[in-house]
N, C-alpha and C positions, 0 to 999 in steps of 0.2 A: 569607770571609776574600778572596773575590776581589773584592767592593765594595769591602771598604778597600783594598786593593792599588790600586784604580782612583781612589778617590776622592783616595788620600795624594799618587799621582802627580799627581793633577791641581793639587792644594794647591803640590806640590814645583817644578811646571812654572810658577807662577804667582811664587813666590817668586823662583827664579832666573830670570825674565823680568824682574823689579823691580830683581833684582842687577846683570844685563847693562846695563839702563840707567841704574843711580846709576854702574856702572862708566865707562859713555860720560860720566857728567856729569861725575864727580869726579874718575876714575881712582882708583887704590888710594889714596887718600889716608888710608884705612882703617889700612892698614899700620904707621904710626908708634904706634897706641892700644896701650896697654899694659892687659895681660889685666884689670886691676883696673878700666880703664876700659870695656871694651867689659861687664862684670860691671855695672857700674854702668849705664850703658845698659837693658840688658835688662832690670834691676831697675826703671829708672825707668818703662820700658813696662808693666811687670809690675804695677806700683802703680797705673799710669793704667788698667789694664783694670780692676783691683780697684775703683778709684772710681765708673768709668762703671755696672759692677755694684753698688757698695752704692747710691750717690746717682740711680742712672736719670738721670744728667744730664748732657751733657759741653758744654763751648762751644769744643772745639776741632772742627771737621768731620773726624775721621778715626774709624772705627769700631773695635770690639773688634776685627774681623778682622785689619785695617789693622796694628793694635799687635802682634796674633799674628805677622803676616807679618815685621815690624821684629826682633822675638825670635828667629825662626826666623833670617834672615839673619846678625844679631849674633851669635848662635849659632854659623853658619857660620864666619865670620870668628874667632871665639875658638877655634874646632879649627885654623883654617890657624894662626892666631898661634902654638898651642900647637908646631906641625907647625914651620913657618918660623922661627919667633922675632921680635923687635918688630925694626923697619925703623926707620933714622934718614929716611927718604924714601920717595916711593910709589917702589916698585921693582919692580913685576910688570904684569905685560899682563894683556888682559882675558882673552887665551887661556889664558894659565898660570892664573889666576885661575879662570876655567871650570874647568879640569881639577882644579884640588883642591877647588871648590865642589861638582862631580859626585862624585868620589869620597866627600867627608864624606856629604854627601844619600845616595849608595848605601849607605855603611856603615852611616848610621842608619836608613834602610828595611830592611835587613837585620836589624839588631838590633830596631825594633817586629815583623817578622815573626816572629822568634823567641820575643819577649815575648807576642805575642798566641796565639801556641802555645800559650803555657803557661800563659797567664792566662785563655784563652778570651774576647779581646775585652770585658775586664770594662768597659775604660773606656767602653761604648757606653750601660752602663747610672749614668754619673758625671756630673755637673752639669758645666757649663762654671764654674760657680763652684768647684764642687771642684779640677777640673784649675787654675784659676787659681792657687788656695791652693797644688797642689803644685809648679806650677812656682816661685813666691816661696820657698817650701820650700826648693828646688834650689838658687836663686840664691844663700839665706842660707849651707848649707850650702858652696858654691863660695866665697864670702865669707872662711868661716872656715877653708877647706882653703889659700887664698892667703895669709890672717893666719901662718898655719902655716909660709909659704915651699913650699906644696906638697907637704908630706911629711902624709903617711896612714897612720894604723895598721891598720885595717881595712877602711877605706872605696873603693869602686871608684877615687877619684882627680876629678879636674877633669873630663877627656873625658869619661866617662861621664855625668857630671851634664848637662852641655851637650846632650850625645845625647839624654837624656830630658826636658830641658825643649823641643827642637825634635819628638818625637814629642807631648809632651804638648799641644804648641802647634798641630799638623796636627788632634790629635785635635779640640781647640777649636772650629779653623776647621770641620771635618767636620759637628760639632753644632750650630754657629753657621746653616751652609749650608740645614743640615734643618730651621731652624725654619720 
């Protein structure tokens, strides 16, 4: 588990660093995105990963790892949007955005540790293709919950699904780095 925590934190640092640099380039323009738009962005990235895995060919010079990083950052943006609501214009600076980013990263990390304890790091025996399919399944669940106006009967809800997507993406990157 200590190895997982170390690997997880390294990947989280890479994602956070990219988030910082994109905030420096674009500001918080993402704050105007509706939750459904962020969900669709994550879906597009997951489908591209699946396409790369299926066709074993790509024409755009971005790797599966790059796409998983994008999924992680879009998922954290979605969690922030759930918390703050949608803005009419960019409304938070880098410092405030990073506070939210770090809070959600830490919460997701804690969730990973709890699930790893209960599941015994079963993800280590999974394939990246299976993790990709689970991410797509989670996205489809989110889309259905969004279609239901955010109301669930027995499900964990949208935030829990985004957090699982983040963890599955980090697990996938760990696998890809170990190849």
